C-alpha positions in Angstrom: 0.0 0.0 0.0 1.4 3.4 -0.9 1.4 6.5 1.2 -0.6 9.3 -0.4 0.1 13.1 -0.4 -2.6 15.3 -2.0 -3.2 19.0 -2.6 -6.7 19.8 -3.7 -8.5 23.0 -4.6 -12.1 23.5 -3.7 -14.7 26.1 -4.8 -17.5 26.3 -2.3 -17.4 22.6 -1.2 -16.7 21.1 -4.7 -13.2 19.8 -5.5 -12.2 21.5 -8.8 -8.5 20.3 -9.0 -6.0 18.0 -7.3 -2.4 16.9 -7.4 -1.5 13.6 -5.8 1.9 12.0 -5.1 2.1 8.4 -4.1 5.1 6.9 -2.4 6.3 3.4 -3.1 6.7 3.7 -6.0 6.8 7.5 -6.2 4.3 8.5 -8.8 2.0 11.4 -9.5 -1.4 12.3 -10.9 -3.2 15.6 -11.5 -6.6 16.8 -12.6 -7.4 20.4 -13.2 -10.6 19.8 -15.2 -12.1 22.9 -16.7 -9.4 25.0 -15.0 -6.6 23.6 -17.2 -4.2 26.3 -18.3 -5.0 28.6 -15.4 -1.8 28.0 -13.3 -3.4 25.6 -10.8 -1.1 22.7 -11.7 2.1 24.7 -11.0 0.6 26.0 -7.7 -0.5 22.6 -6.4 2.8 21.0 -7.4 4.7 23.8 -5.6 2.6 23.5 -2.5 2.9 19.8 -2.2 6.7 19.7 -3.0 7.3 22.2 -0.1 5.7 19.8 2.3 7.6 16.7 1.2 11.1 15.8 2.4 12.3 13.9 -0.6 15.9 13.9 -1.8 16.4 15.9 -5.0 17.5 12.7 -6.7 14.3 10.8 -5.8 12.8 9.5 -9.1 9.1 10.4 -9.7 7.1 8.4 -12.3 4.0 9.0 -14.3 1.7 7.3 -16.8 0.9 9.7 -19.6 -2.6 8.7 -20.5 -4.6 11.7 -21.6 -1.9 14.2 -20.5 -1.7 15.9 -23.9 2.1 16.6 -23.4 1.7 18.2 -20.0 4.2 16.0 -18.2 6.8 16.4 -21.0 6.3 20.2 -20.6 7.0 19.8 -16.9 10.3 18.1 -17.7 9.5 14.4 -17.5 11.6 12.2 -19.7 11.0 8.7 -21.1 11.6 6.0 -18.5 14.3 3.6 -19.7 12.8 0.9 -17.4 9.3 1.2 -18.7 9.3 -2.3 -20.3 11.3 -3.9 -17.5 9.6 -6.5 -15.3 11.6 -6.1 -12.2 13.1 -2.6 -12.0 11.8 0.3 -9.9 9.5 2.4 -12.0 8.7 -0.4 -14.5 5.3 0.2 -16.2 5.6 4.0 -15.9 6.2 5.8 -19.2 7.9 9.0 -17.9 10.3 9.9 -15.0 11.8 13.0 -13.4 14.0 13.7 -10.4 12.1 15.4 -7.5 14.6 18.3 -7.6 13.7 19.0 -11.3 10.0 18.9 -10.4 10.6 21.4 -7.7 12.5 23.7 -10.1 9.6 23.6 -12.6 7.0 24.4 -9.8 8.9 27.3 -8.5 
């Protein structure tokens, strides 16, 4: 079971956006819905990264389904272990070091 760290944005009582980082393996997901392109992603990533005590070299993984190039714009690169069966991060398409994610967010 992975630990879960989440930042969410609410309007009235409705959640309108969230950014989640799982631990073990370290992976992320984001949803900004109709607020895409309004800066919420960078804000949420920045807020959550400030709360986490990860080494800058910690690798963060993501699946790119329906991302429309968002993760590549953040700085994620192809994961060389994507097709591996027994390496950390296998099955995840993209990877970034935590320190690079922090740089993008700030």
